[in-house]
N, C-alpha and C positions, 0 to 999 in steps of 0.2 A: 472774630478772632483777632481783631486789630490790637487788643490789649496784650495778647501773648504772642505776637508776631516777632520773629527775630529782627533785631535792630540792625539794619544794613550799615556797616562802617565803611566798607570798600568792596567793590566787585568788578569783574571783567569777564569777557567771553574770550576763550582761547581758540585761536585758529578758525578754520572753516571746515566743518564736517569731520572733525577729528574725534577720536574715541579714547576714553580713559577708563582705568580700573582702580581698585583699592591700593595697589602698590605704586601708583603714579604720583603720589603726593608725599612731600616730606617738608618738615620745618626744622631748620637748624641754622646756626651761625656759620654757614659754609665758607665764608670768606675770612673767618677768624678776625673780625673787626674788634676793636677795643671796647666798643660800647656794649658788646654782647647781644645785639639785637638779632632776632631770628629773621631768616630769609625764607621765602616760599619757593621750593623747588618742585617743578611740575614736568613730567615727561609724558609723552603721548605715544599711542600705537603708530602714529605716522612718522615717528623718529625725531620729533622736535623736543628740545630741552629748553625750558624757560626758568629764569630766576627772577623773582619779584621782591621788591622792598617797598610796600605801600606807604605813601605819605599823603593822605587826603587832606585837602585844605579845610574841609568841613565834613561832618558825618554824612555818609551816603553818597559821596562823590564817586564817580567812576574812575577808571584807571587813566593816569596821565602817562605821557611818553617817558618821563624820567622814572616812573615806577618799575619799568622793565629794565633790570640790570643787564641781562644777557639772554640771548636767544640763539640757539645753535641747532643746525640740522645734522643729526647723527646718522641719518640714512637707514638705520635699522630700528625696528619697533622697540620702544622702551617698556620693559615689563615691570621694573621696580627701580626705585632710587632710594639710597640710604646714605647717611653722613656719619663717619666715624674715623677712628685712628687707623687708617688702612695702609699707611706708608711707614716703612721701617726707618729708624733713626730719628724720628720726630713724633711729637704728640699733637701736632696740629691736625685739624679736621680736614678730611678729604671726602670727595663725592664719589660714590660707587654707583655705576649704572649697569643694570643687568639687561642684556639683550637675549634673544632666543639662542644664539650660538656664541656669545661673547660676553665677558665681564671686563668692564673698563673702569679704572680709577683715575679721577681727574683732580687737579688742584685749581681752585677758583681764587683769584686774587683781583684786587682793585687798585687802580692808580688814580691819584688825585689829579683832576683836570685843571688846566690853567685858563680855560675859556668857559663861556657860558653853557656849554653842553654838559658840564658836570664831570663826575668821575667816569673812568673807563674800566670795564671789567673784562677779563679774559679767562679762558679755561685751557689748561695744559694737561695733556695726557701723561700720567706718571707711569702706568703699566697697564697691560691688558692680558687676559687669558682667553685663548680660543678653546671653546668647549667641544668635546667629542659627542656630547649628548644634548638634546634640546632641553633648555632650562624652563622651569615653571615659576619658582620663587626662590627667595634667599632670606637668610637671617645672619646676624653678626653678633659678636660678643668676645669676651676674654675667655676663649675656650681653654680648659685645663687650668684655670686660675692664673693665667699669664697676666703680667702687669704692664700698663703703659701702651698697649696696642690691642687692636681688634682683629679677629679672624673672621673669615666669611665662609658660610656653609650654603651651598646651592643644591636645591632639590630638582632633579631632572624629571621629565615626563614619564620615564620608565622606572622610577622609584630608587634612583641612586643618589646618595648624599655625597657631594664633593666638597672637601674642606680645603681652603686655600689659606696658607700662612703668609699673607700679604703678597709678596712678589713670587712666591713659589707654591706649587701644588703639593699638598700634604698626602691625602689619600682619598679613596672613594669606597663607599660601602652600599650594598643593596639592602633595602628594608625587606624583612621577611613578609611573605603573603601580600605583596603589593599588587594593587590593581589600578587605582587612579590617585594622582597626587592630591594632597590636602594642604591646609594652612600649616605653616612651620614657624616655631618660636624657640628661643633659647632662654633657659633659666640659669642665671649666673650663680644663684645660691646653691642649687643642687648640681650645677655643671651638667645639664642634660638638655636634650632636644625633645620638644613636645610637638606632636602632630596628631591629626585625626585621620584614620585609615578608612578604606572603603567599607570595612565592617562596621562603620559608625561607632567606633570606640576611640577614646583618647589614649594615645600610647606615648610612653616616655622612654628614651634611650640615653643611657649615660655616655658622656663623651669618652671616658676611658674605655668603656666596652667597645665603642665604635673604633677607637684608635687601635686596640689590640685584636680586633676581630679579623677574620680572614679577608684578604684583599679582594676587591670586587672583580679583579681581572681573573682570578682563579675560579672558574665556573664549577669545577667538580669538587666534591667534598673529599677532604683528605682523611686518612685513617685516624689522625688525631681528633678530628671533629667527631667521628663516629664513636671514639672512646671517651668523648666529653672532656677535651683538654682545656676548655674555657675560651677557645677562639671563636666559637659560634656566636653570631649576633643575637642576643636575647633581649627581650624588652624588660625594662625595670618595673613598670606597673601599667595596667590598663584599666579603663573605665568605660563601660558601655553607656552611651548617651542616647542611642536609638534614633539618631538623625544626623544628617550631614552638617558639618560645621562651616560657617562662612569665614570666621577669623579667630585667631588666638592671640591674646596679649598677656604678658606677665608683668605684674606690678608689685613692688616691695617698698616698705618704709625704711627698713634697715636690713642688716644681714641675718637677723634672727627669724624673720618670717617673710614669706612672699605668697602671693595668690596667683593662681592660673585662671584666667577668664576665657571662657569659650562661648562664642555666639553661634547658636544653632539656628535652624530654620524657623523654629517655633518656641524655643526656650533659650534662656540665658543662664549659664552655669558659672559658679565660682568654686574652684577646687583648691585643696591644700597641696603642699609639696609632694605628699605621698599618694595623691590621687583620690583622696576622700572628698566627698562633696561638702563644701562649707555652706552653700545655699544655692538655690536655683529659683528662677522667676519664669513663669509661663507668660508668654507674650500673646496679646490679642490681635496682633497685626504681623505683617511680614517684614522683618528687619532687612536693611541694606548694608549697614556698616556700624562699627562701634569703636569706642576709645575709652578705656579705664585710665584714670589719672588720680594722683594723690592730692587731696585737699589739705594743705598744710595748716590752714587756719582752724579747721574742724578736726583734724587728725583722723580722717576717714578716707576711704576710696570712693570716688564718684565715677559714674559711668555714663558716657554719652551714647545713646542708641538712636540711630536714624532709621526711618522706615519708608516704605513705598507710598505712604499717605502724605508725603511732604512734611512730616513732623519730626522733631528732635526732642527726645525725652531724656531727662537727667535723673538718674537713680542714685540714691545713697543706700548701698546694699540692695534691698528689695523694695525700698520705699521711693515712690515717685515724688521728686522734689520740684520739678518744673517741666513744663511742656511748652514748646514754642513751634511756630510754623515757619517753614522755609519755602522759598520760591521754586525749589527744584528738589529732585530726589538725589541725595548725595551717595556716592560710592566710596568716598574716603572722607574722614574727618580727623582733624588735628587741632591741638590747643598750643598756643605759643605766645611770645612777647613781641609785639610789633609796635615800633614807634612809641616806646615807653608806655604802652598800654598792655597790661598783663591780662592773661586769660582770654585772648581773642580766639574765637572759634572759627576755624578755616574749613570750609566744605568744598568738595569738588564733585560735580555730576559727571555722568558718562558722556555727555555731549560738550563738556568744556566750560560749564558755568562755575567760575571760581568766585567765592564770596567770603569775606571776612565780616563777622557779625558778633554782637554781644547780646547778653540777656538783659532784660529790663522792660520797663513800661514807660510810655510817654503819656502825660496827662492830656485829656481831651479839652481843647479850648473852645469847642462849639457850645453856644448857648442858644436855646430855643427862643425865637422872637416872641414878643408879647402879642397875643391874639386880641384883636379888637372885639370887645363884648358888645353885642347888640341885642335888642329885644326881639324875641321870636313871635311872629304872628301865626298862631296855630290855626286860625281859620283859613289863611292863605295856603298853609301847608296841607290842610285837608283837601282843599279844592285841587291843588296840584297833584296830590296823591291819587285822587279819583280820576283825574284826566289821564295820568300815566297808566293806571290799572285798566282803563277803558281801551287805551291804545294797545296794551299788551294782549287784552282779551280779543280784540279785533284781529290782531296779527296771528294769534294762535288759531282762530277760527278759519282764517283764510289760507294760512300756510302751514299750520301744525307747529310743533315745538321748534323744529329747525327750519330756517328759511329754505324754501325749495328753489332750486336752480335748475336750469335746463341742462341736463347732462349731455344733450346733443351738441351743446356749444363746445364741449371738450373733446368728445370722441363719438363717432358714428360707427355702428356695427351692423353689418348685414350678412345674411347667410343665404346661399343659393345651392339647392340640391340638384344635381344633374338628372335630367329625365331619363337618361339612357345608362345602361350598365357600362362598366369599364371594359375596354376591348380586351385587356388582359386582366383577369381577376387578381386582386390583391389579397385574397383570402389565403392565410397560412395556418398550418396546424389545426385544421378544422376537425370536428368530431361529428360531422353530419354524414348520414348514410349516402347521400347523392354523390354522383361523380364530380360534378362541378358546382361550386358555390359561388354565386355572383357577388360582385361588389359594386358600390355606387360611390361616386366622387362628390364630396361636399366642399364648397369654397366659402371661406370666411373673409370678408373684406373689412378692414379698419381704416378709418380716415379721421385724422386729428385736426383740431383747429388751434390748439395751443401746444406748447412743448410739454411732452410727457416722457418720463423716464421709467424704465422697467415695467411696462405694461405687460401683464401676464394673461394669456388666453388659455382657458381650460375647457375642454369639451367633454360632455357626458352623454352616454346613451344607456338604455336599459339592457342588462345582460339577458340572454347570451349574445347580444350584438357586441361587436368588437371594433375598435378603431385602430388604424395603422399608426396614428400619432394623436396624442391627447393633450400635450402641453406645448405652448409656444411662448416666446418672450420677444418683445419688441422695444426698440428705442426710437422715440419720436423726438429727434434733436431740433427739428425745425417745424413750424406750423404747415398745415395743408399737405401732409404726406399721406400716401395711400399704400397700405400693406395688404397683400393677399396671400393666404395660405390655403393649401389643399390637403385633404386626407380622404381616405376611403373607409367605408363602413361595410361590414359583412357579418353573416351569422356564423358563430363559432361552434355552438353545441347544438345537439339534436332535440331542442324543445323550443317552444314559441315564447318570444318576449312578451312582457305584460303591456308594453307601450311601444309605439313607433316614433314617439316624440323625443327629440334630442335637445340639448341645452348648451349653448356657448356662453361662457361667463368670462368677462374681462374685468380684472382688478387693476387699479392704477391709483396714483396719487396726483392730485391737482398741484399746480405750481405753488399754491399756498400751503401744501402739506396735508390737505384733507383727503383721506382715502375715499375712493369711489368704486362702485361695482355696477357693471352693466351686463345684463343677460339678454340673449337673443335666442328664442326658441325656433326650432325648425322641425319639419315633419318628413320622415323617410317614406319612400313609396312602398306600397303593399307588395309589389312584385319582388322586392328584395328578399322576402321570406316566404313567398307563396307562389305557386305555379297553377296554371289551369288544370282542373281535375274533372273526373267523371262524376256527375251528380248522382246522389243516392236518394232513393225513394223513401227509405225508412231510416229512422234515427232514434236514439234513446232520449235526446233532449231537443226541445223545440221552443222557440219563442216567436211571437207574432207582433209586428209593428204596424199600427194603423196610422194613416195620414189623412189630411183633409184635401188632397189633390189626387188627380187621376194617376194611375201607376205609370212609371217611366220604364222604358225598355232597359233591360239590364246590360245590353250591348253598348248603349250610350253611357251608362253609368260606369261600367267596368270594361273599357276597351282593352283588348289584348288578353282577356281572361276567358273568352268564349272558346269552347273546344270545337264547336260546329257552327256553321253560319245558316243553318236551316231556320225556317220561320217557327218551327215547333220548339226551338231551343232559346227563343228570345226571352222567355219568362222563367227560365231555370238556368242556373249556373253553378258549377262545382269549383271548389278551391282545394288545393292540395298543399299544405304547409311543408316546408323542407324538413321539419321535425317529424313528419309522418301523419299528422292529424288531417282529417278531411271534413270540410264544411260545405253544406249545400244551401244556396239562396234561391228562393222561389218568389215570384211576383204574381199576384192574383190577376186574372184577366178581367174579372167582373167587378171585384171590390177594390178598395184602396188599401190593400194590405200587402205586407212583405213577411215572409217566413224564413227564419234562419234555423237550421237544424244540424246537429252533429252528435257523434257518439260520446264526446266529453263535454261537460258543461262549461269548463273554462275556455274551450276553443271557440265558443260563440262570441266572445267579447270583441275581438279585433274586427271581425266581419260586420258585426252589428254597429260598432262605432264608425267603421268606414262607410257603411251604407248611409247612416244618418248624415255624416259630413258631406258625402257626395250628393245626396238629395238636396241639402241646403245650398250647396254650391251651384247645382243645376238650376234650381228655381230662382236663385239670386241672379244668375245670368239671364234668365227669362224675364226678369223684372217683377217677379211675384214676391210680395213682401209678407203675406199672411200665411205662409206655409208653416205647418206645425205637425209634429209627430205625437202619437198618443200610445199609451199602454194601459190596457184594461184587464189583463189577466191577473192571476194570483202570483204572489212573490215566490220564487224558487228557493225558499230558505232551506228545504231539506237537502237539496243538492249542494248548496253552499256549506251546510253544516258537515257534510261528509268530507269536503276538502279541509275544513278546519280540524276535524278529528284526525285526518291522515297527517296533517302537518304537526299537530300536537303529539301524535304517537311517535313520529320521528324525533321530536325534541326529547321526549322521555327516554326513547331508546338510546339516543346519543348520551344522555346523562348517565344512564346505566352502564354503557360501554366505557365511558371515561372513568367512572368509579371503579369498574372491574379492572381496567388497565392500570389504574393507580395501585390497586391491591397487588396485582401481579408484579409491578415494578418494585414495590416494597419487598415482596417475596424474593425476587431475583437478587436484589442487593443483599438481603439477609443470607442467601445461599452463598453468594460471593464472599461475604465476610467469614462464613464458616470454612469454606475451602481455603481461603487465605491463611486462616489460623492453622489449619491442618498442614499446609505446605511450609509454614514457618516453624512448625514444631520440630525440635531437634530429634525427637524419637518418632520415627514414622508410625503412623496409625492408619488403619483402613478408612477409605473414603465413605463407606457405608452408603454407596449409590448416590452420593451428593452430586457427582458429575452428571449422572443420568437425570436427576431432578433439575439441575441447572439447565441442561439442554432442553428438557421438556418445558420448563418455565420460559426459556428464551423463545421457543416456538410459539408459545401462547401469547407472549408480549407482541411478537411480530404480527400474529394473526389478529389480535385485538386492535393494534394500531391500524392495520389495513381496514378492519371493520369500522373503526371510528372515521377514517378518511372517506370510506364509501358512504357512510351514513351522512357525513357532512355534505357530500355532493348531492345525495338524494334530498336532504333537507333544503339546500339552496334551490334545487329544481322545484320542490314542493312549494316553497315560499313564492317563487315566480308565478306558479299556477294559481296560488291563493290570491296573489295581487290581481291577476287577470279576472278571476271570479269576483273579487271585491269591486273592481271597476265596473263590471257588468251589473252587480247588485245596486251600486250607487246610481248608475244610469237608469235602471228600471225604476228605482224609488223616485228619482227626479221626474221621470216621465209620468209615473203613476199619480203622484201627488202635485204635479205642476209646480215644482219648487223653482225658486229663482236661482240665478247664478251664485249669489252669496250663500244661500242655503245649501246648494250642492257643494260649495267650497268647504262649508262646515262639516258636511258628511265626509268629504275626502280627508279632511284633517283628522277626523275621529277614527275612520276606518283604515287609513294609510299613513300612520304617524312615523313609520320606520322605513328607511331605504335599505337597511340590512338587518337581518334577523340573527341574534346571538343567543347563547345559553344564558348569559347574565341578564339580558333585557330582550324578551321575546314579544311576538306580535300579540299573543293572546292576552297577557296581563295588561299590556299598554292599551289595547283597544277596549278591554273591559273597563279600565279606569276612565277612559274618555267618554264611553257611552254612559257609564254611571253618572258622570258629571253632567251630561246633557239631560239625563232623566231627572236629575235633582235640581236643575236650574231652569232652563227655558221650557222643558217639557214636564215640569212638575205640576201637581194639582193644587197643593197647599203650601203655605209657608213652613209647615212642619218638615216637609221634605227638603226644602232649601236649607234648613238649619242642620241637616245631617252632615257630618264630616266624613270625608273620604280618607281611606288609609293612604298616607303619604309614601309608604314603602311598597314598591312593586316586587312581588315574588311570583315565581312560576306556580300556577294553580295545580290542584290535585287532578282536576278534570276540566272539561269544557262545558259542563252543564250550566254553570252560572253565566258564562258568556253567551251561550245560545239563548238562554231565557231573557237576558237583557236585550239582545238583538231583536227577539220576537216582541218584547215589550216596546222597544223603540218603534218598530213598524206599526204596532197597535196604536200608540199615541199619535203617530203621524196620520194614520187612517181616521182617527176620531177628531181631527182638526188641529192638532198641535203643529206649531211652526218653530223652526230653528232660528236662533239669533244669539248673539254674543253680548249685546248691550245690556246694562243693568236694568234699564227701564222696561225693556221687553221681557225680562226674565221673571216678571211678576206672575203670580198664579193665573193660569188661563182657564177660567171657569165659565166665561160667558160666550165664547165662540165655539167651543167644542160641542158638536152634536152628540147627544146621548151621554154626555159626561165622559171623563177621562179617568182611567184606572190609576190609582196611586202606586208608588213603588212598593212591592210587597215587603212586609216586615218579617215574614216567616215563609217557610217552604209551603205551608198549606195555602197561604194567600197567593203565592206565586203559581202554585199548581192550578188554582182556580182561574187565574188570569190566562194561563196557557190553554185551559179548556175553553175559555170564552173566545179565544182567537183561533181555535182550530178550524172553524169554518172559513175564516178569512185567509189563512196561510196553509192550504192543503198541499200535499205532494203531487202536483200536476206535472206531467211531462210535457203538456202542450200549454204554452204561455203566450200572453199578448201584451202590447205596450202602447204608451201615449204620453206626450208632453213636449213643449218646445225646448230646444237646446241652443245655446249660444253658437253663433256662426264662427267657424274656425277655418282658415285656409289650410289645406292639407300639406302643401309643399313649400310655402313661403315663410321665411323667418320673421318673427315679430319682435322688435326691440322693446324691452320693458325697462 
């Protein structure tokens, strides 16, 4: 932009923290000097009035002391300054200064100095008018065609036009329909005042109509006004521009024609004297001020328009002739003759940046230096390139794409869960049937090593667990600070959560600006949601876990959950969840087995997972390293499929309810329109039971809305139970096929891709797409299956049969030796390891049905199940920073 930057001729900064607006700048020969040079008059809201006469020694110089002719503190905010023939008996120019409650007219004169300090300027008050109303802006001109003097019209904040004939007050008139003041200008050719009202329309009022209208002091209409005597203030013409105006200017070449220029918020208008649009220009930016002026050489009217992008555009009618860049956003722009230089552009910003500039370009004197030419040795370049590629490859292998840094150097996060309940429970608004719901305190400690700003801690737990506080913000202004926050966790609703694991996530930015995220997981105690219960001898669902070590007493594994201390009860224990479910745990006296049984399949998950974690922790304390769990029973897919069908049924039911609610809402609005038309009809007509139909439809809308809300609650609860059952199925598959931690993570990503279930993106279609991807990649039989493309758009399926068949096929592939992986090398067809061959993905329903029949013997609907496989060791109560 250097080529089209405004050339700085002279500039200065006015005052300290002063404010200015579009009426605070004026250019005129205010001292009536013989050379006719313009002076720059600037007033500020702080009450200071300054007059400048720039005389830079060279272009671009700043302000010198002698450039400031006069500086006066008027003690009242200066709203607008104008120069005209405001004193009677003389045609010399005087300065009019508008304050909020006062209008002052001054005479500015200069005296030749006899010493090196130069000329002396002084300002003398000629007269002043104290205003009864708060002023907004003013305009001046030869109102009524008077010769040799200028009259002043002031617009007040409440819509009154006050006309002053120099030293005397003439009259005041209220504008009709006034709300907020707008810009005001006077057209000498039509002898009218032009403004923009709050109705966003340009309005023109004749001076003669204003003069003969009813005086503003008479608030009540007279009988002559009612009879139309001509004294009512009526508008000459109006034009709706559809936006608020920033400024109005009137420019004319001669007395035969003049143009009214209006600057809007997004458009620029040029109007004729009668209010007709001559042309308009849509602006692509937000303007700040403008100035139309006559171009004598070209015989046209040019317009300077400044915007909030620090640009000044010069238009000839609607054609852009020049664009230049300014160092500030101007609120006022003027053109004048300064120091024998015509056409100087003077701009003023709201913070007091005053600049005199001109348009043009300066030639660039920079020449690029000659580059020494030398012969390139391509062999050396190839060797250097190979060395660099080797270094890059080694770095990527060791550190990845981004260099890894120790995040502990910036911030350490630790979580401690209290082993005891709160003395006073923090549970509020619970929906659990028990009388008292316990709560447990969790403490999160953050310690920084460097300065960190706005570190944000977010804590998450699985619903229906609830937190008293879940968002915290920290400011680490100095290194090595320690911050500790505490919050409580409790069960809010009457069903069991899918996990007892919580997550504390801290997001922050390093001093270099790189964002970082640290997460620390913690495990809540089982007793938070579970109480000791009476063991049950019979149950609908059972699973059996085998181990390679002797059975451990349940009293040592679950202290505090035994209902009796008899020796007969050491091998059986009952658990009663706060949500109402009951689970029984039995340990075999002779074999190395544990049995978990319950009336609901999904309730087995938490106790089974807790049992395995506590067994691992027990044998780890004993120093045993080869402990392992096994599962050898059949997979409980039928029970799992029942939960899937129930969840899907609630989704379909919710979709139907929402569709029905939409139809009833359309019907309700249609009846309302019919009733409204009947009520508006001048000739009364019978309602024909429309009011009864409206009342019935309203009751249906309310009932359907309640049904939708109830279904959403049931769907959320069903999704939580489905996640519990999914966790249990993944655990059993991992123990059954002895999957590694990475393979279990792949299964979790495929079966649990969503934290929240919605109508737009549900669990069924997402899991079906993930399992289909596994079947066609790492579990595929041939390259033909890998070439199949999956549908990229997820839609709610018609039923769950396809999903259940894919889950069955996934278990069949794993049973026949398939292994899960995500790398491209391992995704090759697995034809050499699978015992007995692996069934391909069915291309039709017949083939799929045959696969289902082949796997019937493997996945039968057994109520008694068994288990086996090692599981990674996890500390149940201690947070682990990741």
